[in-house]
TORPAFI-634054 format. One record per residue: z, x, y of N, C-alpha, C in turn; residue in three letters. Coordinates in steps of 0.05 Angstrom, whole numbers, plus 5000, padded with zeros to 4 digits. Atoms other than C-alpha are relative to their C-alpha. Layout:
- Z_X_Y_Z_X_Y_Z_X_Y_ALA
...
end
This chain:
- 4973_5007_4993_2536_2892_5362_5014_4990_4975_MET
- 4986_5009_5024_2584_2888_5302_5021_4979_5007_ASN
- 4982_5022_4996_2634_2833_5292_5025_5008_5014_THR
- 4976_4991_4987_2694_2874_5313_4995_5004_5030_ASP
- 5006_4997_4971_2660_2891_5379_4998_4973_5013_ARG
- 5003_5026_4988_2642_2819_5390_5027_4986_5004_LEU
- 4973_5011_4997_2714_2798_5378_5015_5014_5024_LYS
- 4988_4986_4978_2736_2852_5427_4990_4989_5027_HIS
- 5012_5012_4975_2688_2825_5479_5012_4972_5005_ILE
- 4988_5026_4996_2714_2755_5466_5028_5001_5012_ARG
- 4972_4998_4989_2786_2777_5480_4999_5009_5029_ASP
- 5002_4992_4972_2765_2813_5544_4989_4978_5018_LEU
- 5011_5022_4985_2724_2754_5567_5022_4979_5006_VAL
- 4978_5020_4996_2783_2707_5556_5020_5010_5021_GLU
- 4981_4989_4980_2828_2754_5596_4988_5000_5028_ASN
- 5013_5000_4974_2777_2760_5652_4999_4973_5012_ALA
- 5003_5027_4990_2769_2685_5657_5027_4989_5011_ARG
- 4974_5008_4989_2844_2679_5670_5006_5011_5027_GLU
- 4996_4987_4974_2837_2721_5732_4983_4986_5022_LEU
- 5017_5010_4978_2812_2699_5801_4974_5017_5000_PRO
- 5026_4986_4999_2739_2718_5811_5001_5026_5015_ALA
- 4998_4976_4984_2759_2769_5863_5013_5023_4985_SER
- 4986_4979_5015_2801_2807_5812_4984_5009_4975_GLU
- 5014_4994_5024_2750_2808_5756_4986_5027_5001_GLN
- 5013_4974_5000_2710_2869_5780_5019_5023_4994_PRO
- 4981_4978_5005_2772_2913_5781_5009_5000_4971_ALA
- 4992_5003_5028_2792_2887_5712_4978_5013_4982_PHE
- 5022_4989_5016_2723_2904_5684_4998_5031_5004_LEU
- 5001_4971_4995_2724_2973_5717_5022_5014_4984_GLU
- 4977_4987_5014_2792_2988_5685_4995_4999_4970_ARG
- 5002_5003_5028_2775_2962_5616_4974_5012_4988_GLU
- 5026_4991_5010_2703_2986_5611_4990_5026_5013_CYS
- 5009_4977_4985_2702_3050_5651_4984_5020_4983_ALA
- 5014_4980_5018_2680_3092_5591_4978_4987_4984_ALA
- 5020_5014_5017_2632_3040_5563_4984_4981_5018_ASP
- 5016_5017_4983_2580_3013_5612_4986_4977_4985_PRO
- 5013_5021_5016_2546_2974_5556_5019_4977_4995_ALA
- 4980_5020_5005_2611_2938_5542_5003_4982_5025_LEU
- 4998_5015_4975_2617_2918_5615_4976_4981_5004_ARG
- 5024_5017_4997_2545_2892_5615_5002_4976_4982_SER
- 4998_5022_5018_2559_2850_5554_5021_4979_5010_ASP
- 4979_5018_4990_2623_2821_5584_4990_4984_5024_ILE
- 5011_5014_4977_2588_2804_5649_4981_4978_4991_VAL
- 5019_5020_5010_2533_2769_5610_5015_4976_4987_ALA
- 4985_5022_5012_2584_2728_5570_5014_4984_5022_PHE
- 4986_5015_4979_2622_2710_5633_4981_4981_5015_LEU
- 5020_5017_4986_2558_2681_5662_4991_4977_4983_GLU
- 5007_5022_5018_2551_2634_5602_5023_4979_5000_GLN
- 5026_5011_5000_2542_2576_5598_4989_4998_5028_PRO
- 5013_5002_4973_2492_2576_5655_5000_4971_5009_SER
- 5001_5027_4990_2492_2516_5700_4972_4994_5010_THR
- 5027_5008_4993_2427_2479_5710_5001_4977_5019_THR
- 5000_5023_4981_2416_2435_5771_4988_4975_4986_PRO
- 5010_5024_5013_2406_2363_5749_4972_4993_5010_PRO
- 5027_5009_4992_2335_2335_5749_5002_4977_5020_PRO
- 5002_5023_4982_2314_2286_5802_5012_5006_5028_GLY
- 4990_4993_4974_2344_2324_5861_4976_5005_5019_VAL
- 5022_4997_4982_2297_2318_5920_4999_5027_5013_GLU
- 5004_4974_4987_2268_2382_5947_4999_4996_5031_LEU
- 5000_5002_4971_2284_2391_6021_4977_5016_5011_GLN
- 5023_4986_4989_2225_2411_6064_5006_5029_5009_PRO
- 4993_4973_4991_2263_2471_6091_5001_5020_4978_ALA
- 4998_4982_5023_2269_2500_6021_4972_5010_4992_GLU
- 5026_4992_5008_2196_2501_6004_4979_4979_5009_PHE
- 5021_5018_4991_2132_2471_6033_4974_5014_4998_ALA
- 5027_4988_5001_2058_2482_6025_4980_4978_5009_THR
- 5020_5019_4990_1997_2450_6057_4985_4986_4978_ALA
- 5017_5011_5022_1961_2440_5991_5015_4980_4983_ARG
- 4985_5017_5019_2017_2408_5950_5022_4983_5014_PHE
- 4979_5018_4991_2061_2349_5966_5022_5001_4979_GLN
- 4979_4994_5019_2127_2367_5933_5016_4975_4994_ILE
- 4984_5023_5008_2164_2313_5894_5027_5008_4990_GLY
- 4972_4995_5008_2229_2313_5856_5001_5024_4980_HIS
- 4996_4978_5018_2257_2370_5815_5001_4990_4972_ARG
- 5001_5008_5028_2242_2366_5741_5019_5017_4983_LEU
- 4983_4983_5015_2284_2424_5718_5004_5027_5013_GLY
- 4994_4974_4988_2310_2494_5731_5004_5020_4978_SER
- 4996_4979_5020_2309_2560_5693_5011_5025_5012_GLY
- 4988_4976_4990_2331_2631_5700_4987_5012_5024_GLY
- 5015_4988_4978_2276_2651_5749_4990_4980_5021_PHE
- 5013_5018_4981_2251_2588_5781_5007_4971_4995_GLY
- 4997_5028_5002_2253_2514_5793_4973_4986_4997_ASP
- 5025_5014_5006_2201_2464_5769_5001_4973_5014_VAL
- 5002_5025_4985_2179_2406_5813_4974_4985_4992_TYR
- 5024_5016_5001_2130_2349_5807_4986_5003_5027_GLU
- 5014_4996_4975_2076_2359_5859_4972_4987_4999_ALA
- 5027_5012_4998_2012_2325_5883_4982_5020_5013_ARG
- 5020_4982_4990_1952_2370_5892_4981_4985_5018_ASP
- 5016_5015_4980_1919_2345_5956_4970_5007_4998_ARG
- 5028_4992_5002_1855_2383_5942_4986_4986_4976_ILE
- 5012_5011_5024_1842_2359_5871_5008_4972_4994_HIS
- 4991_5028_5004_1879_2293_5876_5014_4996_4974_GLY
- 4986_5002_5026_1919_2308_5813_5030_5006_5004_SER
- 4971_4994_5001_1993_2310_5797_5006_5021_4979_THR
- 4994_4977_5017_2019_2374_5767_5030_5006_5001_VAL
- 4974_4988_4998_2083_2410_5752_4997_5027_5014_ALA
- 5002_4976_4984_2097_2468_5799_5025_5016_4997_LEU
- 4977_4983_5004_2143_2525_5781_5002_5021_5023_LYS
- 4997_4983_4976_2170_2562_5842_5020_5023_4993_VAL
- 4982_4977_5003_2200_2632_5838_5023_4997_5020_LEU
- 4977_5006_4983_2270_2623_5864_5007_5023_5019_ARG
- 4993_4976_4983_2282_2694_5890_4978_5020_4996_ARG
- 5022_4982_5001_2225_2740_5907_5010_5029_5004_VAL
- 4995_4971_4999_2241_2813_5890_4981_5012_4980_ASP
- 5020_4986_5017_2200_2865_5853_5003_4993_4970_ALA
- 4996_5005_5028_2232_2853_5785_4994_4971_4992_THR
- 5004_5029_5005_2232_2777_5788_4970_4993_5002_SER
- 5028_5006_4996_2161_2775_5814_4983_5010_4976_LEU
- 5014_4989_5023_2137_2820_5758_5003_4983_4975_LEU
- 4994_5018_5023_2171_2776_5706_4985_4974_5003_GLN
- 5013_5025_4995_2142_2714_5738_4970_5002_4995_PHE
- 5029_4996_5005_2071_2741_5737_4994_5004_4970_LYS
- 5004_4996_5029_2079_2763_5665_5002_4974_4985_ARG
- 4998_5026_5013_2102_2694_5645_4974_4984_5003_GLU
- 5025_5015_4996_2040_2663_5676_4977_5012_4983_PHE
- 5023_4987_5014_1991_2714_5646_5002_4997_4970_ARG
- 4997_5003_5029_2021_2709_5576_4992_4972_4991_ARG
- 5004_5027_5010_2017_2634_5572_4973_4989_5009_VAL
- 5025_5011_4991_1954_2621_5613_4977_5006_4980_ALA
- 5021_4994_5019_1913_2654_5558_5001_4982_4976_GLN
- 4997_5017_5024_1938_2604_5506_4989_4972_5006_LEU
- 5010_5028_4998_1900_2539_5497_5005_4986_4974_VAL
- 4993_5015_5024_1933_2494_5446_5015_4975_5008_HIS
- 4989_5027_4992_1954_2421_5448_5030_5000_5000_ARG
- 4971_5001_5002_2026_2438_5432_5013_5022_5018_ASN
- 4990_4980_4981_2034_2493_5486_4993_4990_5028_VAL
- 5005_5009_4973_2041_2473_5559_4977_5016_5013_VAL
- 5023_4987_4988_1977_2488_5598_5006_5009_5028_ARG
- 4996_4989_4974_1982_2534_5658_4973_5002_5014_LEU
- 5025_5002_4985_1930_2529_5714_4996_5024_5020_TYR
- 5004_4981_4978_1938_2573_5777_5025_5014_5007_GLU
- 4978_4984_4988_1983_2629_5802_4994_5003_5030_LEU
- 5006_5002_4971_1990_2622_5878_5022_5013_5016_ILE
- 4981_4990_4980_2024_2659_5935_4993_4986_5026_GLU
- 5005_5015_4976_2033_2618_5998_5025_5003_5018_ASP
- 4979_4996_4980_2075_2638_6059_5025_5012_4987_SER
- 4979_4985_5013_2117_2687_6019_5014_4986_4977_ASP
- 4991_5014_5023_2129_2636_5964_4981_5005_4977_HIS
- 5016_4997_5024_2104_2649_5893_5005_4977_4982_TRP
- 4997_5022_5019_2090_2592_5845_4975_4998_4983_PHE
- 5024_5006_5016_2044_2570_5790_5000_4970_4993_PHE
- 5003_5028_5007_2016_2502_5772_4996_4998_4970_THR
- 5003_5004_5029_2017_2474_5702_4999_4970_4995_MET
- 5002_5027_5010_2007_2411_5663_5027_4985_5004_GLU
- 4976_5016_4997_2056_2356_5680_5003_4984_4974_LEU
- 4995_5013_5026_2085_2332_5613_5018_4976_5005_VAL
- 4985_5025_4998_2108_2260_5612_5013_4995_4973_HIS
- 4987_5004_5026_2159_2254_5557_5030_5004_5002_GLY
- 4971_4995_5002_2230_2266_5534_5005_5024_4982_VAL
- 4992_4978_5016_2267_2323_5502_4999_4992_4970_HIS
- 5004_5006_5028_2257_2329_5427_5023_4984_4987_LEU
- 4978_5014_5013_2327_2308_5406_5003_4971_5010_LEU
- 4999_5027_4990_2326_2247_5452_4978_4983_4988_ASP
- 5022_5015_5012_2259_2227_5423_5007_4992_4971_TYR
- 4993_5006_5028_2285_2231_5351_5023_4980_4999_LEU
- 4978_5019_5001_2349_2194_5367_4991_4971_5006_ARG
- 5010_5027_4992_2308_2136_5395_4983_4988_4977_ALA
- 5017_5011_5021_2268_2128_5330_5016_4982_4982_GLN
- 4986_5017_5020_2287_2071_5283_5004_5014_4974_PRO
- 4993_4985_5024_2319_2093_5219_4977_5000_4979_SER
- 5021_5003_5020_2259_2069_5178_4977_5021_5004_SER
- 5022_4981_4994_2212_2119_5213_5010_5027_5009_SER
- 4989_4975_4990_2259_2176_5230_4991_5024_4984_ARG
- 5009_4977_5016_2240_2220_5172_4971_5008_5006_ASP
- 5028_4994_4993_2166_2213_5188_4998_5013_5028_ALA
- 5000_4988_4973_2181_2229_5261_5009_5029_4999_ALA
- 4990_4972_5003_2220_2291_5240_4977_5018_4990_LEU
- 5021_4984_5011_2162_2316_5198_4978_5005_5021_ARG
- 5022_4998_4980_2111_2302_5253_5007_5019_5023_ASN
- 4993_4984_4977_2149_2333_5310_5004_5030_4993_THR
- 4995_4972_5007_2171_2396_5273_4975_5013_4989_PHE
- 5025_4988_5007_2102_2406_5244_4985_5009_5025_SER
- 5013_4992_4975_2074_2407_5315_5014_5023_5013_GLN
- 4985_4978_4988_2130_2452_5339_4994_5026_4985_LEU
- 5007_4976_5016_2115_2500_5281_4972_5010_5008_ALA
- 5026_4992_4992_2042_2500_5302_5001_5016_5027_ASP
- 4998_4987_4974_2061_2519_5374_5012_5028_4997_ALA
- 4987_4974_5004_2107_2575_5351_4981_5020_4987_VAL
- 5019_4982_5013_2054_2603_5305_4978_5009_5018_GLU
- 5020_4992_4980_2002_2603_5360_5011_5021_5018_VAL
- 4987_4980_4983_2051_2640_5404_5002_5027_4986_LEU
- 4997_4975_5015_2066_2692_5351_4973_5012_4994_HIS
- 5026_4990_5005_1993_2698_5335_4988_5015_5024_GLY
- 5009_4987_4976_1982_2719_5407_5018_5024_5007_ALA
- 4983_4977_4996_2036_2772_5400_5023_4995_5019_GLY
- 4979_5007_4981_2089_2735_5440_5023_4987_4984_ILE
- 4976_5014_5010_2160_2715_5422_5013_4985_5023_VAL
- 4991_5018_4979_2190_2657_5461_5028_5008_5010_HIS
- 4972_4992_4995_2265_2677_5457_5018_4979_5011_ARG
- 4982_5021_4989_2291_2611_5484_4991_4972_4990_ASP
- 5008_5026_5011_2268_2555_5438_5025_4983_4996_ILE
- 4977_5018_5000_2316_2497_5446_4990_4972_5007_LYS
- 5010_5027_4995_2312_2421_5453_4990_4995_5028_PRO
- 5009_5006_4972_2305_2421_5529_4974_5014_5006_SER
- 5026_4987_4995_2244_2467_5523_4979_4989_4981_ASN
- 5020_5014_5017_2209_2420_5474_4999_4971_5008_VAL
- 5003_5028_4991_2182_2355_5502_4982_4985_4980_MET
- 5017_5018_5017_2152_2296_5463_4990_4978_5018_VAL
- 5013_5021_4984_2103_2250_5498_5002_4973_4985_GLU
- 4999_5026_5014_2101_2175_5483_4981_4997_4977_PRO
- 5019_5002_5023_2041_2185_5438_5007_5019_4977_ASN
- 4991_4983_5021_2081_2234_5396_4992_5029_5002_GLY
- 5007_4972_4996_2050_2299_5422_5024_5016_5008_ARG
- 4979_4981_4994_2099_2357_5422_4990_5022_5017_VAL
- 5008_4979_4982_2096_2408_5478_5022_5020_5003_VAL
- 4981_4979_4996_2132_2475_5480_4997_5011_5028_LEU
- 4999_4993_4972_2153_2495_5550_5016_5025_5005_LEU
- 4983_4980_4989_2187_2548_5592_4999_5027_4986_ASP
- 5004_4974_5011_2164_2618_5576_5011_5022_5018_PHE
- 4989_4981_4979_2206_2652_5630_5011_5025_4988_GLY
- 4989_4975_5012_2239_2702_5582_4984_5008_4975_ILE
- 5017_4991_5022_2182_2707_5532_4991_5028_5004_ALA
- 5010_4972_4998_2157_2777_5516_4982_5006_4977_LYS
- 5017_4992_5021_2107_2814_5475_5017_5010_4976_GLU
- 4985_4991_5024_2129_2827_5403_4996_5030_4997_ILE
- 5000_4971_5002_2147_2900_5397_5010_5009_4973_GLY
- 4989_4990_5025_2170_2945_5340_5028_4991_4996_PRO
- 4973_5010_5006_2233_2924_5304_5022_5018_5011_ALA
- 4980_4981_4990_2269_2986_5329_4999_5003_5030_ASP
- 5002_4999_4970_2253_2972_5403_5029_4998_5011_THR
- 4973_5001_4988_2317_2987_5444_5003_4974_5015_PRO
- 4993_5025_4986_2351_2924_5471_5022_5006_5020_VAL
- 4981_4993_4979_2387_2929_5537_5021_4978_5004_THR
- 4981_5022_4997_2421_2861_5534_5001_4983_4974_SER
- 4997_5016_5024_2449_2821_5476_4998_4970_5006_ALA
- 4999_5028_4993_2446_2755_5513_4976_4991_5016_LEU
- 5024_5011_4988_2375_2737_5529_4993_4976_4984_ILE
- 5004_5024_5015_2368_2665_5509_5024_4982_5003_GLY
- 4978_5019_4999_2413_2605_5499_5018_5004_4976_THR
- 4983_4992_5023_2474_2623_5456_5000_4982_4976_PRO
- 4999_5018_5023_2476_2561_5413_4976_5003_4981_ASP
- 5024_4998_5016_2405_2575_5389_4992_5029_4995_TYR
- 5005_4971_5002_2409_2651_5389_5004_5009_4971_LEU
- 4998_4991_5027_2396_2684_5322_5022_5022_4998_ALA
- 4978_4981_5003_2454_2726_5294_4992_5029_5005_PRO
- 5007_4972_4997_2415_2791_5293_4996_5007_5029_GLU
- 5003_4994_4972_2403_2784_5368_5026_5010_5012_ARG
- 4973_4990_4991_2478_2795_5377_5006_5027_4990_LEU
- 4998_4972_5009_2469_2860_5340_4981_5018_5015_HIS
- 5019_4986_4983_2421_2882_5395_4974_5006_4986_ARG
- 5026_4998_5012_2362_2874_5349_4978_4989_5019_ALA
- 5022_5010_4983_2295_2865_5384_4993_4972_4991_ALA
- 5009_5027_5006_2272_2793_5388_4972_5001_4987_ALA
- 5026_5001_5014_2217_2782_5337_4996_4972_4988_ARG
- 5007_5026_5010_2186_2724_5300_5023_4985_4987_GLU
- 4979_5014_5013_2246_2708_5256_5021_4989_5019_PRO
- 4981_5010_4981_2290_2699_5317_4992_4973_5011_SER
- 5010_5026_4992_2246_2643_5342_5003_4979_4978_ASP
- 4998_5019_5021_2245_2611_5274_5029_4991_4995_TRP
- 4971_5008_5002_2321_2613_5272_5006_4978_5020_TYR
- 4995_5021_4979_2322_2573_5337_4988_4974_4991_SER
- 5012_5024_5010_2274_2523_5306_5018_4988_4978_VAL
- 4983_5010_5021_2320_2518_5246_5025_4987_5011_GLY
- 4977_5012_4987_2380_2504_5291_4993_4972_5010_VAL
- 5009_5026_4989_2341_2448_5324_4996_4979_4977_MET
- 5004_5018_5023_2322_2418_5256_5027_4992_4989_LEU
- 4973_5006_5009_2394_2423_5233_5014_4980_5018_TYR
- 4988_5018_4980_2417_2389_5297_4988_4972_4998_GLN
- 5013_5025_5002_2365_2335_5288_5009_4984_4976_SER
- 4992_5013_5025_2388_2320_5217_5029_4991_5001_LEU
- 4971_5005_5002_2463_2322_5228_5013_4989_5026_THR
- 4988_5008_4974_2474_2307_5302_5020_5021_5010_GLY
- 4982_4979_4993_2513_2372_5306_4986_5027_5000_LYS
- 5009_4973_5003_2501_2445_5319_5012_5013_4975_LEU
- 4988_4987_5024_2512_2490_5258_5026_5014_5005_PRO
- 4975_4987_4993_2567_2526_5295_5009_4988_5027_PHE
- 4992_5014_4976_2606_2485_5346_5026_5011_5011_GLU
- 4976_4990_4986_2664_2494_5394_4992_5019_5021_GLY
- 5005_4980_4979_2671_2549_5445_4977_5018_4990_ASP
- 5024_4986_5010_2604_2584_5442_5005_5029_4994_TRP
- 4994_4972_5006_2635_2653_5443_5012_5002_4972_LEU
- 4990_5000_5027_2675_2636_5381_4978_4994_4980_GLN
- 5022_5006_5018_2613_2606_5351_4982_5024_4995_ALA
- 5016_4975_5003_2577_2672_5364_5013_5018_4978_ALA
- 4986_4985_5021_2630_2706_5321_4996_4987_4973_VAL
- 5003_5014_5026_2626_2652_5267_4973_5004_4988_ASP
- 5027_4997_5012_2551_2658_5259_4994_5028_4990_LYS
- 5002_4973_5011_2560_2732_5246_5012_5002_4972_GLN
- 4984_4997_5025_2607_2719_5188_4995_4978_4979_GLU
- 5002_5023_5018_2589_2651_5158_4973_4987_5001_HIS
- 5022_5018_4999_2532_2607_5137_5009_4974_5010_ASP
- 4993_5026_4991_2530_2539_5168_5005_4981_4977_ALA
- 4997_5020_5021_2554_2479_5128_4973_4988_4992_PRO
- 5025_5012_5010_2499_2449_5085_4997_4973_5014_ALA
- 5005_5025_4984_2466_2390_5122_5013_4975_4988_PRO
- 4989_5025_5011_2488_2337_5072_5030_4998_5001_LEU
- 4971_5001_4996_2561_2356_5081_5007_4987_5026_ASN
- 4995_5012_4974_2553_2330_5152_4984_4974_5002_ILE
- 5018_5023_4995_2495_2281_5148_5000_4979_4978_ALA
- 4999_5019_5023_2517_2241_5087_4997_4971_5009_SER
- 5001_5028_4991_2523_2178_5129_4973_4992_5010_THR
- 5027_5007_4990_2451_2183_5153_4982_4991_4978_THR
- 5017_5007_5023_2422_2174_5083_4971_5010_5005_GLU
- 5026_4989_4992_2365_2218_5107_4987_5014_4977_SER
- 5015_4987_5021_2313_2235_5055_4993_5028_5008_ALA
- 5006_4973_4991_2295_2294_5098_5023_5019_4996_ALA
- 4977_4983_5004_2365_2321_5095_5003_5008_4971_ALA
- 4999_4994_5029_2365_2315_5019_4979_5021_4992_VAL
- 5022_4982_5007_2298_2349_5013_5004_5028_5011_GLU
- 4996_4973_4988_2315_2405_5061_5022_5015_4986_ILE
- 4978_4986_5014_2381_2419_5027_4991_5009_4973_GLU
- 5010_4992_5027_2347_2420_4959_4983_5025_5002_ASN
- 5016_4976_4996_2301_2473_4987_5015_5022_5014_ARG
- 4983_4979_4987_2359_2512_5017_4991_5006_5028_GLU
- 5006_4995_4972_2336_2502_5088_5024_4993_5017_PHE
- 4977_5003_4982_2401_2511_5125_5004_5027_5014_PHE
- 4997_4977_4982_2424_2561_5177_5017_5021_4986_ILE
- 4985_4978_5014_2444_2627_5145_5005_5022_5020_ARG
- 4994_4977_4982_2474_2688_5176_4979_5023_4996_SER
- 5020_4980_5004_2420_2731_5144_4972_4988_5006_ASP
- 5024_5015_4992_2364_2699_5184_4974_5013_4992_VAL
- 5026_4987_5005_2311_2751_5171_4991_4994_4972_VAL
- 5008_5007_5027_2312_2736_5096_4998_4970_4996_SER
- 5000_5029_5003_2318_2662_5109_4972_4988_5001_GLN
- 5026_5012_4996_2247_2649_5130_4978_5016_4985_TYR
- 5022_4988_5016_2191_2663_5081_4974_4994_5013_ARG
- 5026_5003_4987_2120_2673_5106_4979_4998_4978_ARG
- 5023_5003_5019_2056_2652_5071_4975_4996_5017_SER
- 5026_5001_4985_1986_2664_5100_5006_4999_5030_SER
- 4994_4998_4972_2018_2679_5167_5015_4976_5010_GLY
- 4985_5024_4991_2055_2612_5169_5028_5001_4990_ARG
- 4973_5003_5010_2128_2597_5162_4999_4986_4974_LEU
- 5004_5011_5027_2134_2584_5088_5010_4972_4996_GLY
- 4988_5025_5007_2181_2525_5084_4994_4978_5020_LEU
- 5001_5022_4980_2177_2486_5149_4974_4986_5000_LEU
- 5025_5015_5000_2102_2470_5150_4997_4984_4974_PRO
- 5002_5014_5025_2105_2451_5076_5016_4974_5001_GLN
- 4983_5024_4999_2163_2404_5087_4990_4980_5021_TRP
- 5008_5018_4978_2137_2376_5153_4974_4985_4994_SER
- 5024_5015_5007_2070_2357_5122_5006_4977_4981_ARG
- 4992_5022_5018_2107_2313_5073_4993_5007_4971_GLY
- 5005_4994_5028_2104_2309_4997_4971_4996_4993_PRO
end
């Protein structure tokens, strides 16, 4: 998707948003009759940003019930399912339980693939999956219950004297998780702060593999430009490039930038930000983070670790590892 097309989509999306929902289908039919791919892109943009139910909402018995598990409060929600805290009456343990929200052939296949991809991975920085279960027409799987906070919240809570050390430690662990994933031939496609938890002991855990997929050839056809969270989406993904390892590393880079500066590299309306990241590099961290007096920001800028529009050339690899991030995160 080139920049001119993205700007055209932006204009059509803005026009569509001014219409009542009942009139949008006719508008799309009129504007996109000769270009089904354009219509698909506009629909995807209209659905952003997605709304996520707040955590802590109690699950009503009529929605979901099982004899084996005592369902607790909702921990989060994703594109395919909801995650609840649950008590396993058989094993006497507390787990996280991800329930497929809508059971149809496509969603069920995706749900099973998510489980099978991640269940094979055993690493301290990747959430552990246990069982895939079907019960009374409900599909769900159990996984490790991670007690912690989102990565950005964890870093914000650190005292200034130890923040640089915390940055190095957390991003080193996140890099390990991403490398394990890529080593297994999987790309996450939705790395963002809410999918990275940090436990009180400092352990980092990568979560939510609902849209992860096997790494395919670079020329694999892409049917949608909007799989992932726009703020953390690599620029080449908006060109309908297949999601590969550099796309995940770009998302990690956005998180690091956000951790250092308190801001996203491209802010404002996310659709305009999508255009901006096609045309511009992000401001250097020290231009934003000068008041933090962060040694990490200085070091990272000196090594040119900032978000660039040419993401594929941004990340150098050495011995199968991301060249810069592990070196920096291990410290001098």
